[in-house]
C-alpha positions as CSV (number, residue, x, y, z in Angstrom):
1,M,19.9,6.4,2.0
2,K,16.5,7.0,0.4
3,I,13.3,5.5,1.7
4,K,11.3,3.5,-0.9
5,S,8.1,5.3,-1.6
6,I,6.5,3.3,-4.4
7,F,5.5,-0.4,-3.8
8,N,4.3,-3.0,-6.2
9,F,1.6,-5.5,-5.4
10,T,-0.5,-8.3,-6.9
11,L,-4.2,-8.5,-6.1
12,P,-5.4,-11.8,-4.8
13,E,-8.3,-11.9,-7.3
14,S,-8.2,-10.7,-10.9
15,L,-10.1,-7.5,-11.8
16,E,-11.5,-9.4,-14.8
17,H,-14.1,-11.7,-13.4
18,G,-13.7,-15.3,-14.5
19,N,-10.2,-14.6,-15.7
20,I,-7.1,-16.1,-14.1
21,K,-4.9,-13.3,-15.3
22,K,-3.1,-11.6,-12.4
23,T,-3.8,-7.9,-11.6
24,Y,-0.7,-5.9,-10.7
25,G,-0.6,-2.5,-9.2
26,T,1.4,0.2,-7.5
27,M,0.8,2.1,-4.3
28,R,2.8,5.1,-2.9
29,L,3.4,5.9,0.7
30,T,0.8,8.2,2.2
31,K,1.4,11.8,3.1
32,V,-0.1,13.8,6.0
33,K,-2.0,15.9,3.4
34,D,-3.7,12.7,2.1
35,I,-5.0,12.0,5.6
36,I,-6.2,15.6,6.1
37,D,-7.9,15.7,2.7
38,V,-9.7,12.4,3.5
39,F,-11.1,13.8,6.8
40,H,-12.3,16.9,4.9
41,D,-14.0,14.8,2.2
42,M,-17.8,15.2,2.5
43,R,-18.4,11.4,1.8
44,V,-16.2,10.6,4.9
45,K,-18.0,13.2,7.0
46,K,-21.3,11.7,6.1
47,N,-20.2,8.1,6.4
48,P,-16.8,7.4,8.1
49,S,-16.6,3.9,6.6
50,Y,-15.6,5.7,3.3
51,F,-12.3,6.6,4.9
52,Y,-10.3,3.8,3.2
53,V,-12.1,4.1,-0.1
54,I,-11.1,7.7,-0.4
55,L,-7.6,7.1,1.0
56,L,-6.9,4.2,-1.3
57,S,-8.1,6.2,-4.3
58,K,-5.3,8.7,-3.4
59,V,-2.4,6.3,-2.9
60,V,-3.1,3.6,-5.4
61,K,-1.3,4.8,-8.6
62,N,-2.4,2.1,-11.0
63,L,-4.4,-1.1,-11.0
64,G,-3.9,-3.5,-13.9
65,D,-4.4,-1.4,-17.1
66,N,-6.3,1.3,-15.1
67,K,-4.0,4.3,-14.6
68,L,-6.8,6.6,-13.4
69,I,-7.8,5.5,-9.9
70,N,-10.7,7.2,-8.2
71,S,-13.2,6.2,-5.5
72,K,-15.5,4.4,-8.0
73,V,-12.6,2.1,-8.9
74,I,-12.0,1.3,-5.3
75,E,-15.8,0.9,-4.6
76,N,-16.0,-1.7,-7.3
77,L,-13.3,-4.0,-5.9
78,T,-14.2,-7.3,-4.4
79,P,-14.1,-7.5,-0.6
80,L,-11.0,-9.7,-0.8
81,N,-9.1,-7.2,-3.0
82,F,-10.3,-4.2,-0.9
83,S,-9.2,-5.8,2.4
84,F,-5.9,-6.8,0.7
85,L,-5.2,-3.2,-0.3
86,V,-6.1,-1.9,3.2
87,D,-3.7,-4.4,4.8
88,F,-1.0,-3.6,2.2
89,F,-1.5,0.1,2.9
90,N,-1.0,-0.4,6.6
91,Q,2.0,-2.7,6.0
92,I,3.9,-0.2,3.9
93,N,3.0,2.9,5.9
94,H,3.4,1.5,9.4
95,N,6.0,-1.3,9.2
96,L,8.8,0.3,7.4
97,S,11.8,-1.8,8.0
98,T,15.0,-2.7,6.2
99,S,17.4,-5.6,6.5
100,Y,21.1,-5.7,6.0
101,P,23.3,-8.7,5.7
102,I,26.0,-8.8,8.4
103,I,28.9,-11.2,8.6
104,C,30.1,-12.6,11.9
105,E,33.8,-11.9,12.2
106,N,34.5,-15.2,14.1
107,C,32.5,-17.8,12.1
108,R,32.0,-15.8,8.8
109,K,28.3,-16.8,8.9
110,V,25.9,-14.3,7.3
111,F,23.0,-13.0,9.4
112,K,20.2,-10.7,8.5
113,L,19.9,-7.5,10.6
114,E,16.4,-6.1,10.7
115,L,16.0,-2.4,11.5
116,E,12.8,-0.5,12.0
117,I,12.8,2.9,10.3
118,V,11.3,5.6,12.5
119,G,11.6,9.2,11.3
120,E,14.1,10.4,8.8
121,F,17.8,9.8,8.2
């Protein structure tokens, strides 16, 4: 079984101000190298609050029509969109779980079995 590594999302606010068009994007799971690179980034060394700006610029693969994501793109997000992406990042990287339908042999009722994925298969 392969662990899903790319996740789709919809920002709570459109990137086009005053437009009701939804903004879709994709984010990949983080790698240890991403974290190491962020800690070595001079902007993070000077100002630790840049941590998520730099990290999100590495793991967000596209945002609406924008395929080139860098720190400037992340810096220009609204606070609501930025906090959404931080929460989404934490959700996909720290709460990997999967569910399986199981059938009770006695009553034939279907239940959902939730499993936390820790480590590798």
